[in-house]
N, C-alpha and C positions, 0 to 999 in steps of 0.2 A: 750731258744733262739736257732735259727737255726745256725748250724756250719758255714754256708756261711756268715752269718751276722757279724761274728767276724772279717772278713777281710774288712768290709765296711769302706771307708774313705770319707771325705767331697768331695774330688775331683771326686769321682765316682758318686756322686748324679747329676742327669741331670738338674734339674731346680734350678734357683738361690734361689727361696723361700725355697726349700728343704734344700739347703746348709745353709741358714740363720737360719732355725729352728734347724737343726742338730748342728750347731755351738753354738747355745744358750743352747740346752739341752743335747747335746752329740749324737753321732751316735747310740749308744746302745739304748738310750731312743727314738730316732727318729724311730728306727726299731720297738720298742715296740708300739709306737703310730701307726705305719703302721699296725701292727698286730690287733690293736683294731678297728681302723676306716678306714683302707685302702680300697680304692675303693668307699668311700662315700664322699659326699659333706658335709662339716661341717662349721659352723660359729664359729669363735673364738672371744669372746667379747674383748673389750678394757679393759685394766687394771682397769680403773675407775669403770667400770661396775662390775667387780669382787669384788672390795673392798667397794662398796656402802653399803652393809649391815653392815659392820664393822663401817664405818663412821656414818651411821644413828644410830647405837647402842650407839656410843660415844656421839653423840649429845643428845640423850635421857638421858644418864647417867649424863651429865654435865648441863642439863637444870635445872634451879632453879626457874622457874616461870616468870622471867622477863628479861632474858638475850638473847632474840632472836637476836638482832643485833650483839652481840659479837660472838655468835656461828656461825652466818651466815658468818661473816668475817673470823673467824678462819678456817672454813671448806670449804670456797669458794662456798657457796650455797646462795640462797636468803632467806630473812627473811620469805617469804611466805612458803618456803619449811620447815623451822624450825617450823613454826606454824602448818603446816600440820602434821608434825611428832609428835609434843609435845603438841599441843593444843594452845589456845590463851594465857594461862598463867594468872598470876595475877600481878597487880602492887602492890608493897610493901605497906601493910597497907590497901589495897582495900577490901571492904566488898562485899560479893556476894549478889546482889539484890534479887535473887530468892531462897536463901537458905531456908527460911521458907516455901515457896511455894513448893519447891522440896521435902521437908520432908513429905508432905502429908497434907491433910486438917485437920486431927485431931490434928497434931502437931502444926499447925499454929493457931488453935482456942484455944489451951491450953496456948499460950503465952500471 
């Protein structure tokens, strides 16, 4: 880190946004951020966008075949999103209508 950066304080930062960022992560880290992306335009996603993969992984882990509504409520998403992630699921005790057909014609004829 540059020797001059060690004397950097929040009050010395020109823009209010810079002050907010430096206040959140510290002036040393703000300086490091400036070293990495300084002079470029960047988009910083909302926190929900960053944690979405974690949320979706938890939904998949907790999915048991028929708890679409509960997972949707718990994670603040739609049932449609849970179905998109996990598939249509099964109703407890429900048979798969096409299980013999999907096994192939030779398996179906042997039954």
